ROLUMNU-111743 format. One record per residue (C-alpha): x, y, z; residue in three letters. Coordinates in nm, 3 decimals, padded with zeros to 5 digits. Each point is the difference from the previous one (the first is absolute). Layout:
<sites>
xx,yy,zz,type
X,Y,Z,Ala
...
</sites>
This chain:
<sites>
xx,yy,zz,type
00.130,-00.384,-00.656,Unk
-00.177,00.001,00.335,Unk
00.159,-00.096,00.332,Unk
-00.154,-00.006,00.345,Unk
00.204,00.116,00.299,Unk
-00.078,00.011,00.370,Unk
00.076,00.353,00.118,Unk
-00.042,00.127,00.356,Unk
-00.304,00.226,00.023,Unk
00.202,00.297,00.129,Unk
00.242,-00.026,-00.291,Unk
-00.282,-00.031,-00.251,Unk
-00.177,00.306,00.140,Unk
00.318,00.208,-00.019,Unk
00.066,-00.116,-00.357,Unk
-00.356,00.092,-00.096,Unk
00.046,00.346,00.155,Unk
00.326,00.055,-00.186,Unk
-00.151,-00.116,-00.329,Unk
-00.290,00.239,00.052,Unk
00.246,00.284,00.077,Unk
00.184,-00.080,-00.324,Unk
-00.329,-00.008,-00.190,Unk
00.043,-00.357,-00.127,Unk
-00.162,-00.335,00.061,Unk
00.142,-00.231,00.262,Unk
00.104,-00.244,-00.275,Unk
00.201,00.266,-00.182,Unk
00.152,00.128,00.325,Unk
00.108,-00.347,00.116,Unk
00.145,-00.077,-00.343,Unk
00.197,00.325,00.006,Unk
00.129,-00.058,00.355,Unk
00.099,-00.356,-00.086,Unk
00.188,00.118,-00.310,Unk
00.180,00.268,00.205,Unk
00.103,-00.254,00.263,Unk
00.131,-00.245,-00.260,Unk
00.196,00.281,-00.167,Unk
00.150,00.111,00.333,Unk
00.112,-00.355,00.083,Unk
00.149,-00.054,-00.345,Unk
00.180,00.337,00.013,Unk
00.145,-00.076,00.343,Unk
00.112,-00.344,-00.119,Unk
00.176,00.160,-00.298,Unk
00.180,00.249,00.227,Unk
00.116,-00.280,00.232,Unk
00.112,-00.204,-00.301,Unk
00.199,00.290,-00.142,Unk
00.158,00.067,00.338,Unk
00.102,-00.364,00.042,Unk
00.157,-00.020,-00.347,Unk
00.198,00.320,00.038,Unk
-00.192,00.183,-00.270,Unk
00.028,00.373,00.043,Unk
00.367,-00.001,00.098,Unk
00.066,00.213,-00.308,Unk
-00.103,00.301,00.207,Unk
00.336,-00.016,00.176,Unk
00.170,00.053,-00.336,Unk
-00.163,00.342,-00.020,Unk
00.037,00.084,00.368,Unk
00.373,-00.070,-00.023,Unk
00.026,00.272,-00.267,Unk
-00.093,00.267,00.254,Unk
00.314,00.186,00.106,Unk
00.097,-00.013,00.366,Unk
00.032,00.380,00.015,Unk
-00.101,00.194,00.306,Unk
-00.348,00.151,-00.012,Unk
-00.039,00.350,-00.135,Unk
-00.042,00.273,00.263,Unk
-00.354,-00.019,00.138,Unk
-00.045,-00.366,-00.100,Unk
00.174,-00.145,00.307,Unk
-00.192,-00.235,00.228,Unk
-00.083,00.124,00.348,Unk
00.235,-00.141,00.265,Unk
-00.278,-00.224,00.136,Unk
-00.034,-00.174,-00.341,Unk
00.364,00.016,-00.094,Unk
00.086,-00.224,00.298,Unk
-00.238,-00.265,-00.136,Unk
00.181,-00.018,-00.334,Unk
00.343,-00.053,00.155,Unk
-00.066,-00.353,00.123,Unk
</sites>
């Protein structure tokens, strides 16, 4: 299917340069970039959806299994970082 888009000349020239650098036609490059953008938006939407529904809270089940023991000698935080964890 063919579509016609108005693209600013500077953007078109940069896209042509990048397609040439990738060794593909402008059509293939634009299709690939469009697919990557759609995937990024859909992935971000899924992360926001999961966050809003509380999915992923099961991690706390495992974190709560970690004993509250003092660190082993040599594993202590430096004083500058230790102060950050106290509040």
